[in-house]
HTML snippet that shows the backbone in 3Dmol.js (N, CA, C, O; Angstrom):
<script src="https://3Dmol.org/build/3Dmol-min.js"></script>
<div id="view" style="width:600px;height:400px;position:relative"></div>
<script>
const pdb = `
ATOM      1  N   UNK A   1     -50.700  47.316  50.824  1.00  0.00           N
ATOM      2  CA  UNK A   1     -51.381  48.449  51.417  1.00  0.00           C
ATOM      3  C   UNK A   1     -50.463  49.107  52.436  1.00  0.00           C
ATOM      4  O   UNK A   1     -49.725  48.417  53.140  1.00  0.00           O
ATOM      5  N   UNK A   2     -50.498  50.424  52.521  1.00  0.00           N
ATOM      6  CA  UNK A   2     -49.691  51.106  53.517  1.00  0.00           C
ATOM      7  C   UNK A   2     -50.190  50.786  54.921  1.00  0.00           C
ATOM      8  O   UNK A   2     -51.379  50.543  55.131  1.00  0.00           O
ATOM      9  N   UNK A   3     -49.288  50.790  55.855  1.00  0.00           N
ATOM     10  CA  UNK A   3     -49.661  50.538  57.246  1.00  0.00           C
ATOM     11  C   UNK A   3     -50.267  51.786  57.852  1.00  0.00           C
ATOM     12  O   UNK A   3     -50.041  52.898  57.375  1.00  0.00           O
ATOM     13  N   UNK A   4     -51.039  51.590  58.908  1.00  0.00           N
ATOM     14  CA  UNK A   4     -51.688  52.711  59.582  1.00  0.00           C
ATOM     15  C   UNK A   4     -50.637  53.732  60.005  1.00  0.00           C
ATOM     16  O   UNK A   4     -49.573  53.374  60.510  1.00  0.00           O
ATOM     17  N   UNK A   5     -50.945  54.983  59.795  1.00  0.00           N
ATOM     18  CA  UNK A   5     -50.052  56.036  60.197  1.00  0.00           C
ATOM     19  C   UNK A   5     -49.031  56.415  59.129  1.00  0.00           C
ATOM     20  O   UNK A   5     -48.324  57.411  59.283  1.00  0.00           O
ATOM     21  N   UNK A   6     -48.942  55.644  58.057  1.00  0.00           N
ATOM     22  CA  UNK A   6     -47.978  55.972  57.012  1.00  0.00           C
ATOM     23  C   UNK A   6     -48.635  56.916  56.005  1.00  0.00           C
ATOM     24  O   UNK A   6     -49.854  56.922  55.830  1.00  0.00           O
ATOM     25  N   UNK A   7     -47.813  57.688  55.371  1.00  0.00           N
ATOM     26  CA  UNK A   7     -48.293  58.660  54.402  1.00  0.00           C
ATOM     27  C   UNK A   7     -48.180  58.077  52.994  1.00  0.00           C
ATOM     28  O   UNK A   7     -47.156  57.491  52.641  1.00  0.00           O
ATOM     29  N   UNK A   8     -49.223  58.238  52.201  1.00  0.00           N
ATOM     30  CA  UNK A   8     -49.219  57.738  50.833  1.00  0.00           C
ATOM     31  C   UNK A   8     -49.552  58.884  49.890  1.00  0.00           C
ATOM     32  O   UNK A   8     -50.465  59.670  50.143  1.00  0.00           O
ATOM     33  N   UNK A   9     -48.811  58.965  48.817  1.00  0.00           N
ATOM     34  CA  UNK A   9     -49.101  59.966  47.801  1.00  0.00           C
ATOM     35  C   UNK A   9     -50.124  59.375  46.839  1.00  0.00           C
ATOM     36  O   UNK A   9     -49.986  58.240  46.380  1.00  0.00           O
ATOM     37  N   UNK A  10     -51.129  60.146  46.549  1.00  0.00           N
ATOM     38  CA  UNK A  10     -52.156  59.701  45.612  1.00  0.00           C
ATOM     39  C   UNK A  10     -51.979  60.448  44.307  1.00  0.00           C
ATOM     40  O   UNK A  10     -51.621  61.626  44.288  1.00  0.00           O
ATOM     41  N   UNK A  11     -52.235  59.747  43.219  1.00  0.00           N
ATOM     42  CA  UNK A  11     -52.188  60.347  41.893  1.00  0.00           C
ATOM     43  C   UNK A  11     -53.462  59.987  41.161  1.00  0.00           C
ATOM     44  O   UNK A  11     -53.971  58.873  41.288  1.00  0.00           O
ATOM     45  N   UNK A  12     -53.962  60.910  40.415  1.00  0.00           N
ATOM     46  CA  UNK A  12     -55.163  60.677  39.615  1.00  0.00           C
ATOM     47  C   UNK A  12     -54.743  60.051  38.292  1.00  0.00           C
ATOM     48  O   UNK A  12     -53.807  60.514  37.641  1.00  0.00           O
ATOM     49  N   UNK A  13     -55.451  58.987  37.903  1.00  0.00           N
ATOM     50  CA  UNK A  13     -55.194  58.325  36.625  1.00  0.00           C
ATOM     51  C   UNK A  13     -56.524  58.065  35.943  1.00  0.00           C
ATOM     52  O   UNK A  13     -57.561  57.945  36.595  1.00  0.00           O
ATOM     53  N   UNK A  14     -56.479  57.981  34.652  1.00  0.00           N
ATOM     54  CA  UNK A  14     -57.655  57.592  33.886  1.00  0.00           C
ATOM     55  C   UNK A  14     -57.502  56.135  33.499  1.00  0.00           C
ATOM     56  O   UNK A  14     -56.473  55.743  32.949  1.00  0.00           O
ATOM     57  N   UNK A  15     -58.504  55.336  33.778  1.00  0.00           N
ATOM     58  CA  UNK A  15     -58.496  53.940  33.368  1.00  0.00           C
ATOM     59  C   UNK A  15     -59.811  53.648  32.659  1.00  0.00           C
ATOM     60  O   UNK A  15     -60.807  54.346  32.846  1.00  0.00           O
ATOM     61  N   UNK A  16     -59.790  52.628  31.864  1.00  0.00           N
ATOM     62  CA  UNK A  16     -60.990  52.197  31.159  1.00  0.00           C
ATOM     63  C   UNK A  16     -61.344  50.809  31.650  1.00  0.00           C
ATOM     64  O   UNK A  16     -60.513  49.901  31.632  1.00  0.00           O
ATOM     65  N   UNK A  17     -62.587  50.648  32.090  1.00  0.00           N
ATOM     66  CA  UNK A  17     -63.066  49.362  32.580  1.00  0.00           C
ATOM     67  C   UNK A  17     -64.291  48.951  31.786  1.00  0.00           C
ATOM     68  O   UNK A  17     -65.044  49.803  31.316  1.00  0.00           O
ATOM     69  N   UNK A  18     -64.494  47.659  31.636  1.00  0.00           N
ATOM     70  CA  UNK A  18     -65.740  47.207  31.016  1.00  0.00           C
ATOM     71  C   UNK A  18     -66.927  47.655  31.867  1.00  0.00           C
ATOM     72  O   UNK A  18     -66.821  47.743  33.090  1.00  0.00           O
ATOM     73  N   UNK A  19     -68.038  47.934  31.228  1.00  0.00           N
ATOM     74  CA  UNK A  19     -69.233  48.420  31.934  1.00  0.00           C
ATOM     75  C   UNK A  19     -69.671  47.478  33.047  1.00  0.00           C
ATOM     76  O   UNK A  19     -70.035  47.926  34.134  1.00  0.00           O
ATOM     77  N   UNK A  20     -69.639  46.167  32.780  1.00  0.00           N
ATOM     78  CA  UNK A  20     -70.095  45.230  33.810  1.00  0.00           C
ATOM     79  C   UNK A  20     -69.150  45.225  35.014  1.00  0.00           C
ATOM     80  O   UNK A  20     -69.592  45.033  36.146  1.00  0.00           O
ATOM     81  N   UNK A  21     -67.849  45.436  34.775  1.00  0.00           N
ATOM     82  CA  UNK A  21     -66.903  45.511  35.892  1.00  0.00           C
ATOM     83  C   UNK A  21     -67.207  46.733  36.746  1.00  0.00           C
ATOM     84  O   UNK A  21     -67.221  46.646  37.974  1.00  0.00           O
ATOM     85  N   UNK A  22     -67.448  47.861  36.108  1.00  0.00           N
ATOM     86  CA  UNK A  22     -67.773  49.083  36.845  1.00  0.00           C
ATOM     87  C   UNK A  22     -69.080  48.925  37.620  1.00  0.00           C
ATOM     88  O   UNK A  22     -69.188  49.415  38.744  1.00  0.00           O
ATOM     89  N   UNK A  23     -70.061  48.259  37.048  1.00  0.00           N
ATOM     90  CA  UNK A  23     -71.321  48.018  37.755  1.00  0.00           C
ATOM     91  C   UNK A  23     -71.093  47.149  38.988  1.00  0.00           C
ATOM     92  O   UNK A  23     -71.684  47.388  40.041  1.00  0.00           O
ATOM     93  N   UNK A  24     -70.242  46.147  38.854  1.00  0.00           N
ATOM     94  CA  UNK A  24     -69.940  45.286  40.004  1.00  0.00           C
ATOM     95  C   UNK A  24     -69.235  46.076  41.103  1.00  0.00           C
ATOM     96  O   UNK A  24     -69.537  45.905  42.284  1.00  0.00           O
ATOM     97  N   UNK A  25     -68.307  46.932  40.719  1.00  0.00           N
ATOM     98  CA  UNK A  25     -67.602  47.758  41.704  1.00  0.00           C
ATOM     99  C   UNK A  25     -68.597  48.662  42.419  1.00  0.00           C
ATOM    100  O   UNK A  25     -68.554  48.793  43.642  1.00  0.00           O
ATOM    101  N   UNK A  26     -69.479  49.275  41.670  1.00  0.00           N
ATOM    102  CA  UNK A  26     -70.453  50.190  42.264  1.00  0.00           C
ATOM    103  C   UNK A  26     -71.417  49.461  43.201  1.00  0.00           C
ATOM    104  O   UNK A  26     -71.932  50.061  44.144  1.00  0.00           O
ATOM    105  N   UNK A  27     -71.666  48.165  42.947  1.00  0.00           N
ATOM    106  CA  UNK A  27     -72.541  47.391  43.834  1.00  0.00           C
ATOM    107  C   UNK A  27     -71.894  47.105  45.184  1.00  0.00           C
ATOM    108  O   UNK A  27     -72.584  47.044  46.202  1.00  0.00           O
ATOM    109  N   UNK A  28     -70.569  46.927  45.199  1.00  0.00           N
ATOM    110  CA  UNK A  28     -69.921  46.517  46.453  1.00  0.00           C
ATOM    111  C   UNK A  28     -69.154  47.641  47.146  1.00  0.00           C
ATOM    112  O   UNK A  28     -68.956  47.582  48.359  1.00  0.00           O
ATOM    113  N   UNK A  29     -68.722  48.650  46.418  1.00  0.00           N
ATOM    114  CA  UNK A  29     -67.985  49.761  47.031  1.00  0.00           C
ATOM    115  C   UNK A  29     -68.970  50.789  47.574  1.00  0.00           C
ATOM    116  O   UNK A  29     -70.008  51.065  46.971  1.00  0.00           O
ATOM    117  N   UNK A  30     -68.622  51.340  48.712  1.00  0.00           N
ATOM    118  CA  UNK A  30     -69.477  52.386  49.276  1.00  0.00           C
ATOM    119  C   UNK A  30     -69.397  53.623  48.387  1.00  0.00           C
ATOM    120  O   UNK A  30     -68.408  53.840  47.688  1.00  0.00           O
ATOM    121  N   UNK A  31     -70.445  54.420  48.427  1.00  0.00           N
ATOM    122  CA  UNK A  31     -70.506  55.617  47.585  1.00  0.00           C
ATOM    123  C   UNK A  31     -69.306  56.521  47.881  1.00  0.00           C
ATOM    124  O   UNK A  31     -69.007  56.817  49.038  1.00  0.00           O
ATOM    125  N   UNK A  32     -68.639  56.945  46.834  1.00  0.00           N
ATOM    126  CA  UNK A  32     -67.481  57.825  46.975  1.00  0.00           C
ATOM    127  C   UNK A  32     -66.211  57.095  47.384  1.00  0.00           C
ATOM    128  O   UNK A  32     -65.204  57.731  47.694  1.00  0.00           O
ATOM    129  N   UNK A  33     -66.249  55.760  47.388  1.00  0.00           N
ATOM    130  CA  UNK A  33     -65.101  54.998  47.861  1.00  0.00           C
ATOM    131  C   UNK A  33     -64.543  54.063  46.789  1.00  0.00           C
ATOM    132  O   UNK A  33     -63.843  53.101  47.105  1.00  0.00           O
ATOM    133  N   UNK A  34     -64.849  54.344  45.533  1.00  0.00           N
ATOM    134  CA  UNK A  34     -64.382  53.462  44.458  1.00  0.00           C
ATOM    135  C   UNK A  34     -62.867  53.414  44.384  1.00  0.00           C
ATOM    136  O   UNK A  34     -62.295  52.340  44.197  1.00  0.00           O
ATOM    137  N   UNK A  35     -62.204  54.558  44.526  1.00  0.00           N
ATOM    138  CA  UNK A  35     -60.750  54.585  44.411  1.00  0.00           C
ATOM    139  C   UNK A  35     -60.097  53.701  45.468  1.00  0.00           C
ATOM    140  O   UNK A  35     -59.187  52.932  45.158  1.00  0.00           O
ATOM    141  N   UNK A  36     -60.555  53.805  46.707  1.00  0.00           N
ATOM    142  CA  UNK A  36     -59.997  52.983  47.775  1.00  0.00           C
ATOM    143  C   UNK A  36     -60.289  51.502  47.511  1.00  0.00           C
ATOM    144  O   UNK A  36     -59.429  50.647  47.724  1.00  0.00           O
ATOM    145  N   UNK A  37     -61.505  51.205  47.048  1.00  0.00           N
ATOM    146  CA  UNK A  37     -61.865  49.824  46.741  1.00  0.00           C
ATOM    147  C   UNK A  37     -60.953  49.253  45.653  1.00  0.00           C
ATOM    148  O   UNK A  37     -60.435  48.144  45.790  1.00  0.00           O
ATOM    149  N   UNK A  38     -60.761  50.013  44.577  1.00  0.00           N
ATOM    150  CA  UNK A  38     -59.913  49.547  43.478  1.00  0.00           C
ATOM    151  C   UNK A  38     -58.474  49.395  43.947  1.00  0.00           C
ATOM    152  O   UNK A  38     -57.814  48.419  43.590  1.00  0.00           O
ATOM    153  N   UNK A  39     -57.971  50.339  44.740  1.00  0.00           N
ATOM    154  CA  UNK A  39     -56.599  50.247  45.248  1.00  0.00           C
ATOM    155  C   UNK A  39     -56.422  48.986  46.091  1.00  0.00           C
ATOM    156  O   UNK A  39     -55.415  48.288  45.968  1.00  0.00           O
ATOM    157  N   UNK A  40     -57.404  48.695  46.948  1.00  0.00           N
ATOM    158  CA  UNK A  40     -57.311  47.491  47.786  1.00  0.00           C
ATOM    159  C   UNK A  40     -57.413  46.227  46.936  1.00  0.00           C
ATOM    160  O   UNK A  40     -56.712  45.249  47.195  1.00  0.00           O
ATOM    161  N   UNK A  41     -58.275  46.238  45.929  1.00  0.00           N
ATOM    162  CA  UNK A  41     -58.424  45.074  45.050  1.00  0.00           C
ATOM    163  C   UNK A  41     -57.135  44.809  44.276  1.00  0.00           C
ATOM    164  O   UNK A  41     -56.722  43.658  44.130  1.00  0.00           O
ATOM    165  N   UNK A  42     -56.511  45.856  43.788  1.00  0.00           N
ATOM    166  CA  UNK A  42     -55.256  45.707  43.052  1.00  0.00           C
ATOM    167  C   UNK A  42     -54.167  45.188  43.983  1.00  0.00           C
ATOM    168  O   UNK A  42     -53.415  44.289  43.605  1.00  0.00           O
ATOM    169  N   UNK A  43     -54.067  45.736  45.190  1.00  0.00           N
ATOM    170  CA  UNK A  43     -53.062  45.275  46.156  1.00  0.00           C
ATOM    171  C   UNK A  43     -53.283  43.800  46.501  1.00  0.00           C
ATOM    172  O   UNK A  43     -52.324  43.034  46.598  1.00  0.00           O
ATOM    173  N   UNK A  44     -54.532  43.406  46.683  1.00  0.00           N
ATOM    174  CA  UNK A  44     -54.867  42.016  46.984  1.00  0.00           C
ATOM    175  C   UNK A  44     -54.446  41.107  45.833  1.00  0.00           C
ATOM    176  O   UNK A  44     -53.878  40.038  46.055  1.00  0.00           O
ATOM    177  N   UNK A  45     -54.723  41.531  44.618  1.00  0.00           N
ATOM    178  CA  UNK A  45     -54.368  40.747  43.435  1.00  0.00           C
ATOM    179  C   UNK A  45     -52.851  40.616  43.314  1.00  0.00           C
ATOM    180  O   UNK A  45     -52.335  39.524  43.074  1.00  0.00           O
ATOM    181  N   UNK A  46     -52.147  41.718  43.479  1.00  0.00           N
ATOM    182  CA  UNK A  46     -50.685  41.703  43.364  1.00  0.00           C
ATOM    183  C   UNK A  46     -50.076  40.806  44.433  1.00  0.00           C
ATOM    184  O   UNK A  46     -49.126  40.074  44.157  1.00  0.00           O
ATOM    185  N   UNK A  47     -50.609  40.855  45.641  1.00  0.00           N
ATOM    186  CA  UNK A  47     -50.120  39.987  46.712  1.00  0.00           C
ATOM    187  C   UNK A  47     -50.316  38.512  46.337  1.00  0.00           C
ATOM    188  O   UNK A  47     -49.428  37.687  46.552  1.00  0.00           O
ATOM    189  N   UNK A  48     -51.471  38.194  45.782  1.00  0.00           N
ATOM    190  CA  UNK A  48     -51.753  36.815  45.362  1.00  0.00           C
ATOM    191  C   UNK A  48     -50.830  36.367  44.247  1.00  0.00           C
ATOM    192  O   UNK A  48     -50.329  35.242  44.271  1.00  0.00           O
ATOM    193  N   UNK A  49     -50.601  37.224  43.278  1.00  0.00           N
ATOM    194  CA  UNK A  49     -49.692  36.896  42.181  1.00  0.00           C
ATOM    195  C   UNK A  49     -48.277  36.715  42.722  1.00  0.00           C
ATOM    196  O   UNK A  49     -47.558  35.811  42.296  1.00  0.00           O
ATOM    197  N   UNK A  50     -47.882  37.562  43.648  1.00  0.00           N
ATOM    198  CA  UNK A  50     -46.556  37.447  44.252  1.00  0.00           C
ATOM    199  C   UNK A  50     -46.387  36.122  44.973  1.00  0.00           C
ATOM    200  O   UNK A  50     -45.342  35.482  44.860  1.00  0.00           O
ATOM    201  N   UNK A  51     -47.408  35.705  45.717  1.00  0.00           N
ATOM    202  CA  UNK A  51     -47.352  34.414  46.418  1.00  0.00           C
ATOM    203  C   UNK A  51     -47.279  33.260  45.419  1.00  0.00           C
ATOM    204  O   UNK A  51     -46.519  32.312  45.613  1.00  0.00           O
ATOM    205  N   UNK A  52     -48.063  33.346  44.362  1.00  0.00           N
ATOM    206  CA  UNK A  52     -48.046  32.290  43.346  1.00  0.00           C
ATOM    207  C   UNK A  52     -46.675  32.213  42.680  1.00  0.00           C
ATOM    208  O   UNK A  52     -46.169  31.119  42.431  1.00  0.00           O
ATOM    209  N   UNK A  53     -46.077  33.354  42.393  1.00  0.00           N
ATOM    210  CA  UNK A  53     -44.742  33.370  41.793  1.00  0.00           C
ATOM    211  C   UNK A  53     -43.711  32.778  42.745  1.00  0.00           C
ATOM    212  O   UNK A  53     -42.836  32.023  42.322  1.00  0.00           O
ATOM    213  N   UNK A  54     -43.808  33.117  44.026  1.00  0.00           N
ATOM    214  CA  UNK A  54     -42.877  32.574  45.012  1.00  0.00           C
ATOM    215  C   UNK A  54     -43.020  31.061  45.100  1.00  0.00           C
ATOM    216  O   UNK A  54     -42.017  30.347  45.122  1.00  0.00           O
ATOM    217  N   UNK A  55     -44.263  30.558  45.150  1.00  0.00           N
ATOM    218  CA  UNK A  55     -44.483  29.100  45.175  1.00  0.00           C
ATOM    219  C   UNK A  55     -43.881  28.439  43.947  1.00  0.00           C
ATOM    220  O   UNK A  55     -43.246  27.390  44.052  1.00  0.00           O
ATOM    221  N   UNK A  56     -44.077  29.048  42.782  1.00  0.00           N
ATOM    222  CA  UNK A  56     -43.528  28.500  41.543  1.00  0.00           C
ATOM    223  C   UNK A  56     -42.005  28.472  41.607  1.00  0.00           C
ATOM    224  O   UNK A  56     -41.390  27.473  41.234  1.00  0.00           O
ATOM    225  N   UNK A  57     -41.392  29.555  42.075  1.00  0.00           N
ATOM    226  CA  UNK A  57     -39.934  29.615  42.165  1.00  0.00           C
ATOM    227  C   UNK A  57     -39.400  28.588  43.161  1.00  0.00           C
ATOM    228  O   UNK A  57     -38.383  27.942  42.907  1.00  0.00           O
ATOM    229  N   UNK A  58     -40.087  28.438  44.292  1.00  0.00           N
ATOM    230  CA  UNK A  58     -39.659  27.441  45.277  1.00  0.00           C
ATOM    231  C   UNK A  58     -39.763  26.033  44.713  1.00  0.00           C
ATOM    232  O   UNK A  58     -38.866  25.212  44.909  1.00  0.00           O
ATOM    233  N   UNK A  59     -40.858  25.754  44.013  1.00  0.00           N
ATOM    234  CA  UNK A  59     -41.057  24.432  43.413  1.00  0.00           C
ATOM    235  C   UNK A  59     -39.975  24.167  42.363  1.00  0.00           C
ATOM    236  O   UNK A  59     -39.374  23.092  42.351  1.00  0.00           O
ATOM    237  N   UNK A  60     -39.725  25.136  41.487  1.00  0.00           N
ATOM    238  CA  UNK A  60     -38.697  24.974  40.453  1.00  0.00           C
ATOM    239  C   UNK A  60     -37.323  24.768  41.075  1.00  0.00           C
ATOM    240  O   UNK A  60     -36.545  23.938  40.607  1.00  0.00           O
ATOM    241  N   UNK A  61     -37.024  25.519  42.126  1.00  0.00           N
ATOM    242  CA  UNK A  61     -35.732  25.387  42.797  1.00  0.00           C
ATOM    243  C   UNK A  61     -35.574  24.033  43.457  1.00  0.00           C
ATOM    244  O   UNK A  61     -34.498  23.437  43.417  1.00  0.00           O
ATOM    245  N   UNK A  62     -36.651  23.542  44.069  1.00  0.00           N
ATOM    246  CA  UNK A  62     -36.597  22.235  44.723  1.00  0.00           C
ATOM    247  C   UNK A  62     -36.361  21.131  43.704  1.00  0.00           C
ATOM    248  O   UNK A  62     -35.590  20.205  43.955  1.00  0.00           O
ATOM    249  N   UNK A  63     -37.016  21.226  42.569  1.00  0.00           N
ATOM    250  CA  UNK A  63     -36.836  20.218  41.519  1.00  0.00           C
ATOM    251  C   UNK A  63     -35.408  20.298  40.972  1.00  0.00           C
ATOM    252  O   UNK A  63     -34.758  19.277  40.746  1.00  0.00           O
ATOM    253  N   UNK A  64     -34.939  21.518  40.766  1.00  0.00           N
ATOM    254  CA  UNK A  64     -33.609  21.728  40.200  1.00  0.00           C
ATOM    255  C   UNK A  64     -32.511  21.182  41.126  1.00  0.00           C
ATOM    256  O   UNK A  64     -31.505  20.657  40.649  1.00  0.00           O
ATOM    257  N   UNK A  65     -32.704  21.305  42.449  1.00  0.00           N
ATOM    258  CA  UNK A  65     -31.687  20.895  43.419  1.00  0.00           C
ATOM    259  C   UNK A  65     -31.958  19.529  44.041  1.00  0.00           C
ATOM    260  O   UNK A  65     -31.269  19.138  44.983  1.00  0.00           O
ATOM    261  N   UNK A  66     -32.934  18.804  43.538  1.00  0.00           N
ATOM    262  CA  UNK A  66     -33.336  17.533  44.154  1.00  0.00           C
ATOM    263  C   UNK A  66     -32.194  16.529  44.206  1.00  0.00           C
ATOM    264  O   UNK A  66     -31.991  15.896  45.242  1.00  0.00           O
ATOM    265  N   UNK A  67     -31.449  16.365  43.133  1.00  0.00           N
ATOM    266  CA  UNK A  67     -30.353  15.382  43.096  1.00  0.00           C
ATOM    267  C   UNK A  67     -29.277  15.759  44.113  1.00  0.00           C
ATOM    268  O   UNK A  67     -28.791  14.899  44.848  1.00  0.00           O
ATOM    269  N   UNK A  68     -28.906  17.022  44.159  1.00  0.00           N
ATOM    270  CA  UNK A  68     -27.893  17.476  45.112  1.00  0.00           C
ATOM    271  C   UNK A  68     -28.360  17.262  46.539  1.00  0.00           C
ATOM    272  O   UNK A  68     -27.601  16.780  47.379  1.00  0.00           O
ATOM    273  N   UNK A  69     -29.620  17.622  46.818  1.00  0.00           N
ATOM    274  CA  UNK A  69     -30.159  17.472  48.169  1.00  0.00           C
ATOM    275  C   UNK A  69     -30.208  16.007  48.591  1.00  0.00           C
ATOM    276  O   UNK A  69     -29.967  15.690  49.756  1.00  0.00           O
ATOM    277  N   UNK A  70     -30.518  15.116  47.658  1.00  0.00           N
ATOM    278  CA  UNK A  70     -30.539  13.689  47.956  1.00  0.00           C
ATOM    279  C   UNK A  70     -29.135  13.195  48.301  1.00  0.00           C
ATOM    280  O   UNK A  70     -28.962  12.416  49.238  1.00  0.00           O
ATOM    281  N   UNK A  71     -28.144  13.643  47.554  1.00  0.00           N
ATOM    282  CA  UNK A  71     -26.760  13.263  47.848  1.00  0.00           C
ATOM    283  C   UNK A  71     -26.342  13.710  49.242  1.00  0.00           C
ATOM    284  O   UNK A  71     -25.724  12.944  49.982  1.00  0.00           O
ATOM    285  N   UNK A  72     -26.670  14.929  49.600  1.00  0.00           N
ATOM    286  CA  UNK A  72     -26.323  15.446  50.927  1.00  0.00           C
ATOM    287  C   UNK A  72     -27.023  14.632  52.000  1.00  0.00           C
ATOM    288  O   UNK A  72     -26.407  14.267  53.002  1.00  0.00           O
ATOM    289  N   UNK A  73     -28.289  14.346  51.805  1.00  0.00           N
ATOM    290  CA  UNK A  73     -29.047  13.569  52.795  1.00  0.00           C
ATOM    291  C   UNK A  73     -28.461  12.168  52.946  1.00  0.00           C
ATOM    292  O   UNK A  73     -28.316  11.665  54.060  1.00  0.00           O
ATOM    293  N   UNK A  74     -28.127  11.542  51.822  1.00  0.00           N
ATOM    294  CA  UNK A  74     -27.555  10.204  51.884  1.00  0.00           C
ATOM    295  C   UNK A  74     -26.197  10.206  52.579  1.00  0.00           C
ATOM    296  O   UNK A  74     -25.845   9.237  53.252  1.00  0.00           O
ATOM    297  N   UNK A  75     -25.440  11.278  52.423  1.00  0.00           N
ATOM    298  CA  UNK A  75     -24.133  11.371  53.086  1.00  0.00           C
ATOM    299  C   UNK A  75     -24.295  11.433  54.599  1.00  0.00           C
ATOM    300  O   UNK A  75     -23.407  10.995  55.330  1.00  0.00           O
ATOM    301  N   UNK A  76     -25.401  11.963  55.074  1.00  0.00           N
ATOM    302  CA  UNK A  76     -25.635  12.107  56.512  1.00  0.00           C
ATOM    303  C   UNK A  76     -26.363  10.910  57.122  1.00  0.00           C
ATOM    304  O   UNK A  76     -26.418  10.798  58.347  1.00  0.00           O
ATOM    305  N   UNK A  77     -26.921  10.019  56.315  1.00  0.00           N
ATOM    306  CA  UNK A  77     -27.661   8.875  56.857  1.00  0.00           C
ATOM    307  C   UNK A  77     -26.858   8.068  57.868  1.00  0.00           C
ATOM    308  O   UNK A  77     -27.399   7.716  58.916  1.00  0.00           O
ATOM    309  N   UNK A  78     -25.580   7.755  57.598  1.00  0.00           N
ATOM    310  CA  UNK A  78     -24.829   6.961  58.584  1.00  0.00           C
ATOM    311  C   UNK A  78     -24.757   7.653  59.949  1.00  0.00           C
ATOM    312  O   UNK A  78     -24.808   6.989  60.983  1.00  0.00           O
ATOM    313  N   UNK A  79     -24.642   8.946  59.954  1.00  0.00           N
ATOM    314  CA  UNK A  79     -24.589   9.670  61.227  1.00  0.00           C
ATOM    315  C   UNK A  79     -25.922   9.587  61.953  1.00  0.00           C
ATOM    316  O   UNK A  79     -25.968   9.419  63.171  1.00  0.00           O
ATOM    317  N   UNK A  80     -26.996   9.704  61.202  1.00  0.00           N
ATOM    318  CA  UNK A  80     -28.312   9.623  61.819  1.00  0.00           C
ATOM    319  C   UNK A  80     -28.604   8.219  62.340  1.00  0.00           C
ATOM    320  O   UNK A  80     -29.331   8.059  63.321  1.00  0.00           O
ATOM    321  N   UNK A  81     -28.046   7.213  61.697  1.00  0.00           N
ATOM    322  CA  UNK A  81     -28.275   5.829  62.117  1.00  0.00           C
ATOM    323  C   UNK A  81     -27.381   5.416  63.276  1.00  0.00           C
ATOM    324  O   UNK A  81     -27.441   4.264  63.708  1.00  0.00           O
ATOM    325  N   UNK A  82     -26.572   6.300  63.782  1.00  0.00           N
ATOM    326  CA  UNK A  82     -25.714   5.991  64.920  1.00  0.00           C
ATOM    327  C   UNK A  82     -24.420   5.328  64.541  1.00  0.00           C
ATOM    328  O   UNK A  82     -23.748   4.768  65.407  1.00  0.00           O
ATOM    329  N   UNK A  83     -24.041   5.368  63.289  1.00  0.00           N
ATOM    330  CA  UNK A  83     -22.780   4.753  62.841  1.00  0.00           C
ATOM    331  C   UNK A  83     -21.606   5.348  63.609  1.00  0.00           C
ATOM    332  O   UNK A  83     -20.627   4.650  63.871  1.00  0.00           O
ATOM    333  N   UNK A  84     -21.685   6.594  63.964  1.00  0.00           N
ATOM    334  CA  UNK A  84     -20.578   7.237  64.655  1.00  0.00           C
ATOM    335  C   UNK A  84     -20.392   6.684  66.068  1.00  0.00           C
ATOM    336  O   UNK A  84     -19.322   6.832  66.657  1.00  0.00           O
ATOM    337  N   UNK A  85     -21.444   6.039  66.618  1.00  0.00           N
ATOM    338  CA  UNK A  85     -21.327   5.463  67.977  1.00  0.00           C
ATOM    339  C   UNK A  85     -20.840   4.038  67.967  1.00  0.00           C
ATOM    340  O   UNK A  85     -20.401   3.541  69.004  1.00  0.00           O
ATOM    341  N   UNK A  86     -20.898   3.363  66.845  1.00  0.00           N
ATOM    342  CA  UNK A  86     -20.491   1.951  66.756  1.00  0.00           C
ATOM    343  C   UNK A  86     -18.965   1.864  66.853  1.00  0.00           C
ATOM    344  O   UNK A  86     -18.256   2.705  66.299  1.00  0.00           O
ATOM    345  N   UNK A  87     -18.458   0.837  67.564  1.00  0.00           N
ATOM    346  CA  UNK A  87     -17.002   0.700  67.680  1.00  0.00           C
ATOM    347  C   UNK A  87     -16.370   0.374  66.324  1.00  0.00           C
ATOM    348  O   UNK A  87     -16.956  -0.336  65.507  1.00  0.00           O
ATOM    349  N   UNK A  88     -15.168   0.902  66.102  1.00  0.00           N
ATOM    350  CA  UNK A  88     -14.430   0.606  64.866  1.00  0.00           C
ATOM    351  C   UNK A  88     -13.846  -0.768  64.930  1.00  0.00           C
ATOM    352  O   UNK A  88     -13.510  -1.249  66.012  1.00  0.00           O
ATOM    353  N   UNK A  89     -13.718  -1.398  63.828  1.00  0.00           N
ATOM    354  CA  UNK A  89     -13.141  -2.751  63.781  1.00  0.00           C
ATOM    355  C   UNK A  89     -11.747  -2.708  63.234  1.00  0.00           C
ATOM    356  O   UNK A  89     -11.098  -3.748  63.118  1.00  0.00           O
TER     357      UNK A  89
END
`;
const viewer = $3Dmol.createViewer("view");
viewer.addModel(pdb, "pdb");
viewer.setStyle({}, {cartoon: {color: "spectrum"}});
viewer.zoomTo();
viewer.render();
</script>
C-alpha cells in the first residue's frame, strides 16, 4: 500500500469474480469502497505470499549451506573454549 501523502495512479480494469466472492465483498466493504477494499486485500495477499517465499528461500539456503556453516563453527570452537589462552607446550 502507498504511504500517506504519496500519489498513486489508478487504472480501471474489468475483472470477473464468482458471485459468492462478490457478495462477501459487498458484505464487508463500505458502500462505494469496493475498489479500495479489493486493492487492500490484494496488497495483503501479495505481502503474505512474499513473506512465505522469503521464509522458503531462507530455509532452502540454510539447508544448502548447513555443511559449510558447521565446518566454520567447528573451526571456531577452540577459540570459544579458550584454547587461545592456554599456554603452548
